[in-house]
N, C-alpha and C positions, 0 to 999 in steps of 0.2 A: 323563428327569427323575424322580427318586425323591422324591415329595412327603411320604411317610410318613403320619403321622396326619392331616395337613392334607387329604388326599384324601377323608376322612370328613365334613368339615365341611359341604360343600354339601348332600348328600343328608339329613344329620341336620337341617340347618336347615330344608330344605323340609319335611321330615316332622313336625318339632316344631312348626313354624308352622302347618301345615295342621291338626293335631289341636288346638292351642291357640286359634287364631283362628277355626277353622272356615271359613276363606277359603282355598281350595286353589288358586285361580289365582295371586294374588299370591304365595303361599308357594313355589310351584314356580318362578316367574319370579325371585324373590330367590335361590333355591338355584342356578339357572342363572348368574345375574349373578355370584354369588360365585365360583362355579367357574371361569368364565372370567376373572374379576378376578385370581384367585390366579395363572392361567396368564399372565396379562398383567403380572406381577411387581407386583401389587398396585395397579395403576393402574385406579380405578374406572371411568373414562371409556373406556378400551380396552376393559376388560371389558364395559361395556354394548354397545359396538359388535360385539364378537365374540359376545355372547350373542344379540343379534338376528340376526346372520349364521347363527348355529348353528340357530335356529328356522327361518330360511328353508330351510337346507340339509336340514331334515327332509324337504321335499317332493322332493328330488332322489333319494331312495329309492323305487323304483317300488312296493315292497311296502307302505311306510309310507303312501305317497299313496293306494294302492288301500284300505287299512284306513279311512283318514280318510274317503275317498268312500263306501265301504260304509256306514259309520256314518251319514252324513247321508241316504244313499238310503233306509235303514231308516226314517227319519222320514217319508218320502213314502209308504212302505207302509203305516205306521200311520195316517196321516191318511186315505188313500184306503179302507182297509178299514173304518174307523170311519164315514166319511161314506156309504158304501155299505150299512152296516148289518151288515158281516160280523162285527165283533167282538161286537156285542150279539146278533146271530143265533146265533153259536157258543155264546155263554153260556147262552142260553135253550134251545138244542138239547140240550147235554150235560145241563143241569139237569133238563128234562122227561124225559128218557130214563134218569135215574138214573145216568148216568155219573159225574157229580160232584154229589153231594148233600150232602157233609160236608167238613169241613176235611181229614181225612186223605185223601180221594180228591183233593182239589184239590192237595195237597202231593205225592201220589203222582204226578199227572199232571205237575206241574212237574219233578219228578225224572225221570220215564220219557221225557218229551219231550227233555230235555237228553241222556239216555244213548243214545237211538236215533240221534240225529244225531251220530254219533261220529267222523265223517270230517272235521269242522272244528269247532273250539271255538267260535268267535264266533257262527256261525250257529245253533248249538244253543240258546245262552242268549237269543239275540235272539228266536227263534221260540217258545221256552217262555215268556219273559217277555211277549211280546205276546199269546199265548193265555191264559195263567193269571192275569195281573195282574187282569183284570176279575172273575175268579172269587174271588181272594183278597179283593178290595175287598168283594164281595157277601157273602161267608161271615164277614167280620170278622176276617181275618187280616192281620197287619202286612205291609207292603211291605219292611220290614227283613228278615222272616223269608224272603220270596220271594228277595230279592237274595242271601241267604246260600246258598240252595239252588242258584241259578244260578252263584254264583261258586265254590261248593265243587265243582261238577261241570264247570266250564268246562275247565280244563287237566288236572286229575287223570284224568278219563275218558279223554282222548286218549292219556295214556301207558300206561293200562292195557289199551287196545284200540289199539295203535300203527299202525293201517292208515291213516295220515293224514300230514300235514305235520310233525306233532311227531316221529313215528316216524323219518320220512325224515331230519329234521334231526340227530337223535341219531345215526342210522346213518352220516350223513356225517361227523360229529365222530369217531366210532369209526374209520371207514374211514381218515381222514387220520392216525390214530395207527398204522396198520398192524397192527390187531387181526387175528389169524388168521381169526376167525369173528365179524364184527361182528354178524350176526343172531343167532348163538348166545348173543352175550354181552349183547345186549338182552334176548333171551328169558330168560336167567338173572336179569337185573336186575329185570324186570318184577314178579314175584312178591315181590321184596324191596323194592319201592317202597312202603314202609309208610304214607308220608303220604297217597299217592294212594289207597290202599285204605281208609284211616280216613276220608278226606275224603268219598269216594263214599257210605261208610256212614253217616257223620254227616249227609250231606244228606237220605238217606233217613229217618234217625231224626227229624230236624228236620221233615220233611214230614209224617210219620205221626203224630207226637206233638204234644201241647200243652205238653210240658215244656220250660222254657227257663230260662235263667239270666243275670244280669248285665244290661246295657242292653237286651238282647233281651227279657228278661222285662218290662222297663218299657214297651217298644214294644208288646208284646202287650197289657198292661193298658190302654195309651192307646187302642188300637183297640176293645178289648172294653167299657171303661168309658165312654169319651168318643166312640167312633165317629170318630175322626180318623185319616185314612190318613197324615197326616204330622204331626209334632209342630208347635206353635205357632212361627212364624217360619221354619221349614224351607222351603227351596225345592227342588222335585225337579230332578234334573240334567237332565232333558229340560225345555225350556221350556214353560210352561203352554198355550200355544197348539197344541202338539203333542199334547197329552193331552185336550184340551176340545173335541173336534170333535164335533158332533151329527149324528145320522142325518138325511139329506136328507129334507125333507118330501115324502111320497107313496111312498117306498121301504119295501117290506116286508123287515125285516130277514131275512137268510138266511145260513146257516153257509157256503154255498158262495162268497160273496163274500170270505170269509177263507180258506177251504181251497184254492181254486183257485190263488191266488198262492203260497200257503205250500207247498203240494204240489209246485208247479212248481219252486220254489227247491230244495226237499229232493231232488227227482229229478234236477234238473240238476247239482247240485253234485258228486256222484261221477263223473257223466260228464264233467264239465269238468276234475275232477282227473286222470281218465285221458287226456284229450285233452292238457292241459298237461304231463302226465308222459310224453309219448311212449308210451302203453300201459301205464304203471306208475302206479297210482293213489298209491302211497307216495311218488312223485317229483313228484306235480302241485304247482303253484304255488296254496297255499291262499288267498292273499289275493286273487289275480286270479280264481280260480274262485269264491269267495264273492261278489265284486263282480259278476261276470257272472251268477251264479245270482240274485241280488237284481234285476238289470236284467231278467232273463227274467220273474221273477215279477210285477214291476211292469208290464212290457209285456203280458203275458197277461192279467193282472186288469184292466188299463185297456182292453184289447181287448174283453174280455167285458162290462164295464160299458157300453161305448159300443154294442156290438152288441145289448144287451138295453135300449138307450135309457134307462138309469138315470141317466146323467150326460152332460153336454155336454163338448166338448173343453175349453172354457175352465174349467169346474169341475175337470176332471182337471188342467189346468195350475196351476189356483189351489190345489188341494189338495197337489200336488206341491211348490209353492214354499213353502207353509205348513209342510208336514212337514220340508223341508230346512232352512227357517229355525229351526224348533224344535230342530234337532239342532246348530246351530252352537256352543252352549256345549260339547257333547261333543267336537266336532271340535277346538276351541281346546284343551280339556283334553288329548286325545291329543297334540297338537303339543307342548305343554309336557312331558307325560310322556316323549315320545320325546326332546325336548331335553335334559332332565336326564339320560337314560341316555347321550347322547353325551358330555355334559360329564363324567360319571362315568368313562366309557371313557377319555377324554383325561387325566383326572386319574390313572388307574391304581388307582382304588378297589377293584375286584375283585381285582386280583393282591396288593395290599397286604393285604387280609383273608385271602386264601388263604395268604399267606407266613407270617403270624402262626401259623395253626393247624398248619403242616407241622412245626414245630420240636419235636423231642424228645418224641415221644408213643409210648406202648406200643402195638403193632399191634392188640390188641382194642378199644382206645378210639378208633381212627382213624375207623371208619364214623360213630360218634356225632358226633365232631369234624367230619367232612366235611359231615354233615347241618347242624349249627350254622353252619359256615362259608358253606355255600352258601345257607342260609336268610337269613343277615345280608346277604349280598352282593345277593341278590335282592330282599329288602326295601328295602335302600338304594338300588338302582339301578331297581327296578320292572320287571326283566325275567328270566324264567327262561331264555329263549335266550341272553341275553348272559352269564348266570351259568354255564351249561352250556359255553359256548365259552370261557370262562376256566378252569373247573375241570376238565373232562375231559382236556385235555392235561396237566394236573398230576397227576391221579389214575392214569390208565391206566398211565404209565410207573412210577408208584410200586408198583403191584401186582406189577411184574416184579422190583422190588428188595428188597421185604420180604414177609413172610408174611401176605398180604392177599387175601381172597377177591375176585376181580374183579367178580362180579356184585353182591356186597354193596357194594362201594366205589362202583360206578357207580350202584347202586340209591340209596345215601345221598346222592350228588350230585344225582340226578334229584329225590329226595324233598325235599331242602333248597330246590332251585330252585322247586319247585311251592309249598312252604310260603311262602318269601318272596314269591313273585309273588302268592299268594292273599292275604297279609295286608297287602301294601303298598298304600297309598292312591294311589300313583303309577303302579301296574300298570294296562296297558290293559284286562286281563281285569277288574280291579275296577272300573274306570270303566264299562265296557261293561254289567257286571252291575248296577251302579247305574242305568244308563239304562234297561235292559230292564225292571227292576223299577218304575221311575218313582219312586224314592225319593231322599232327599238323600245325597250323597255321603258327607260326613263321618259322618252317622248310620249308613250302611252300614258303614263301616270300623270304628267305635266298637262296633257291635253284633256284628260277626263275630269282631273280634280275640280276645275271650276263648275263642271256640270254636276258632279257628285255634291259638292258643297252647297250649290243652289237647291238641289233636291232636298238636302238635309235641312236647309233653311225652311222650305216649304213643309217638311214633316214636322219640324218643330212647332211652326204655327198651327198644323192640324192637332197635334198633341195638347197644345194649350187650350185650343178651343174645345176639344172633346173632353179634357180634364175639368172643364167648367161644367159641360152639359151632362156627362154621364155620372 
């Protein structure tokens, strides 16, 4: 079924309503409902039934189910480390030792922690957010600023250092296209992935500098002049009870109560990637590995707290349930984000957008157009993986038919997918970055969008120049 421009209506409705009303949950559901209503021959009742069925089907995919479970388990880790004084102990420890005394050093830590954990995108931003959010609050830095750093680092760093599931996924797509040297093509595309390079660089600049513009500047002024972590009326994506856990009376805060479970997670993750990949870390199951790494961190931390008689088994259970409960809104948002991605796939949104850009273009312009096309597709669908699955089978054969540098073409598609995923309010990385920073979801989208669009403009310029040179 070729629906043409109608395939654009549901994602545009969801995104437009989310930005206009600042209510992302009903906006996403209305987008999903419209998509299935179109597919049900405009029968709104059948569309509603199919929309609900589609949301239930999200859990039939093991990787998606693991991501949702991973997200709520992170809530348990947050509450336990706060209850045992791990968070406050770490903040005190790094402050007293001069590791983080200023805004720039806090920003550098948020950036560096995200970069170091490059084998899995989600874990990096969750760990960095959990560790640095209290530091940002203490030093008078906006949570919107932290969420930008986390989001800008999330997926771009994994494609610049592709020893992870992102790299394995793209290699798999290239292999299916019978590329002579998939590894060589990915290696050629990596330095031409301009958006990824600019995003990582901009995250470092935002972390080190007090300079800001647009809504981000307003957020920084709010914190500096009014001392408010959130704007009036804004609700953090993480439920309040998951952020407001006080240290248990009688416990002396210690950084070990945070570092032990976090280090356990970080160490376990690459090992699990190797195990699930049959000895090859790049073929490991990222979602399953991250889920089990979090469970290992939780188990080891809970065991340490019990052995040191810091908490009772009932307190561990209570904090676990409190943390999981606080993440329910995030889990629901992920379900809706996956649901609208499936609906867009059923509508053929991606192929329609890609087909428009293919017609009648001079070869030097094609890389820039590929970037824009992939960016629009990823923004509308909220997924870079889905965008690459659509675009790479179109682009790779194209490079064999016209005078087009293969590495530049693939780099443009990868860049566009990362841009759209970064900027989209329905992207899972955008959602998780909001959660990790403890800020409002729409506020995060509004403050980071001018930065993402600026980087996209620079990327287009780079692809135009290299399209003429290569």
